[in-house]
N, C-alpha and C positions, 0 to 999 in steps of 0.2 A: 238487106240494108247495112249489115256489118261490113261487108266487103266495100260498099260504097264509102263508108266512114274511113276505112283504112286508106282507100285511094285518095280521098279528099285530104287526108293528113299528109300523104306523100306529096301531093301537088303543092300543098302550102309550103312544106319544108324545102323541097327541091326548087320550087319557084323562087323562094327568097334568095337563093344563091344565083340561079340562072337568069332571072329577069333583070337583076342589077347589071350583070355582065353584058347582057344583050343591049340594054338601054344605054350603057356606057359607050357603045359604038357610035351613038348618035349625039354624043355630048363631047365636043372636041377638047374642051378644057378639063375634062373630068379624068381622074386617075383612080383605077380600081385598087391600086396599092396604097396610094397616099390619102385618099378621101373616104369618108364614111358613106355608107349606103344611103343614108338620109339626105345627103347632099344632092342626090339626083332630084329631089323634090323642091329644091330651093326656088324662090320666085324668078330667078334669072335662067333657070335650067330649060333647055329646049325640049326636055322629055318630062317635065314636071307633071303634066296631065296623065299620061299613061302610067307613070310611076305612082302617083297618088291613087289612081284607080286600082292599080294592083295591090297597094298596101291595104286599102279597104277590103278588097276581095280576099287577100291573104288572112286578114284578121277574122273575117266571116268564116273562111274555110277551117281555121283552127277551132272556132266555136262549134261548127257543125260536126266536127269529129269527136267532140266530148262524150256523147253517148256511147260511142264505140269503145273509148278508153274506159269508161265506167263499167261497161259490160264485161270487158276483158279482165279488169283487175279487182272489182269490188268484192268478189268472193275470197280474194287473197288477203286483202286488208282494206276495210272500209275507210278508216282514217287516213291511211296513206293515199288511197285513191282520190278522196275528196281534196286532200292537200295538192296532189298532182293536178287535178282539174282546176283548182283555184289558181295555181301558178300559171297554167296555160291560159286561163281567162285574162289574168292581169297582163301577160305578155301580148295576147291577141289584141286587147284594147289599148294598152299603154304604149307598146312598141310598134304596133301595126296600124290599128284604126286611127289612133291619135295623130300618127304621122301623115295620114291622108288630109286631115283638117288643119293641123298645126305644124307648119314646115320650118325647118331650119333656114338660116340665111347662107349665102354663098361663102361668107367668111364668118368665123366665130367672133370677130370683132364687133359685128353688128348684132345687138341683142334686142329682141322684141318680146312682147307678151306671148306671141305664138311660139317663138323659139324656146321660151322658158317652159311653157306647158309641155312642148315636145320633149324637151330635155328631162323634165321630171318624169314623164310617162315612160320614156325610153329607159331611164336609169332603173326605175322600179321594176319594169317588165323584164329587163335583161338580168338584173340581180336575182329575181325569183326564178326565172327560167334556168339560170345557171345551176340550180339544184335539182332540176328535172332528171338529169342523168343519175344523180345520187338516189333519188326516189325510185327510179327505174331499177337501179342496182339492188336496193333493198327488197323491192317487190319481186324481182327476179329470183333472188336467193330463197325468198319465202315460197316461191312457186316452183322450186327445184329446177331453176334455169340458170345454173351456175356459170355457164359460158357467157351468157348475156350479162349476168351480174358483174363479172370480171371486166368485160368490155366497157360496161357503163361506168365503173369506177375509174378506169383509165381515161375515159372520155371526160369524166367530171374533173379529174386532175388536170388534164390538158386544157379544158375549157377555162378553168380557174387561172392558169398561167397566161393564156391568150387574152383573158379579160383584163388582167392586171396590165399587160402590155398595151392593150387598147386604151386603158385609162391613162397610162403614162405617155402615150404617143403624142399628145398635143401640148405637153409641157415644154416650155422654152428651152430648158437645159438639154433636151434631147433632139432639138431641131437639127436637121442635117444628118442624123444617124439612122440606123436601120430601125430603131425603136420608134421613129416618127412615122412608120408605115401604118397609119391608122386603119386604112381600108383592108389591108392584109390581115391584121390582127382581128378585126371584127369578123371577117369571113371565116377565118380559121376557128374562132370562138363559136360561131353559129354552127359550123360543121360538126364540131365536137359536141355541142349541146343537142343537136338534131340526131346524130348518128344512132344512139340507143332507141329512140322513138322510131327512127326509120327502119331499124331491124325488126322492132316489134310489129310495125305495120306490114312489113313484107311477110313475116311469119303468120300474121293474122290473115292475110290474103291467101297464103298457101294452104291454111287450114280450111278455108271455105270450100 
């Protein structure tokens, strides 16, 4: 069952990047560079149904993988492991499952109750998950996995930079500049946040 847990985690993380790129092929007005991933689920999107179904599935996959994370790290540090799991839960629910039921609108000028709920869930989920690489780094050093620890710290620093750029991207003063590449910064942020966990999952599978 542990191997299944790692595989489920890999599918959730890889799918978050790949599914959005694939669905974008069927949304003529969508830009992977300029638009956020959540925009694929807006009410006017031709791919809103498969996107919303995937976001629900992704959130569930993250939750299903929790026992595997617990089994791998709880003997290293119970407190850090519970913190890691809590951050993953909030991300899975706030940034994934909520996205399925509470969509953003095609433009940010239109604000609805659903978009407000989505925004709050995504912000909280992303901010907490931002610290997952840092937690993995600490756990890795404690577990004598210094290589992974260093990689995780680098990923945390890079994810922080891309997150700041993502937040800045929709500000009026940066319109028409490279900083306005909201979709690019979000995807790079996700890759950096996911990479340490991705490596842990691959190592976990190889140990089985």
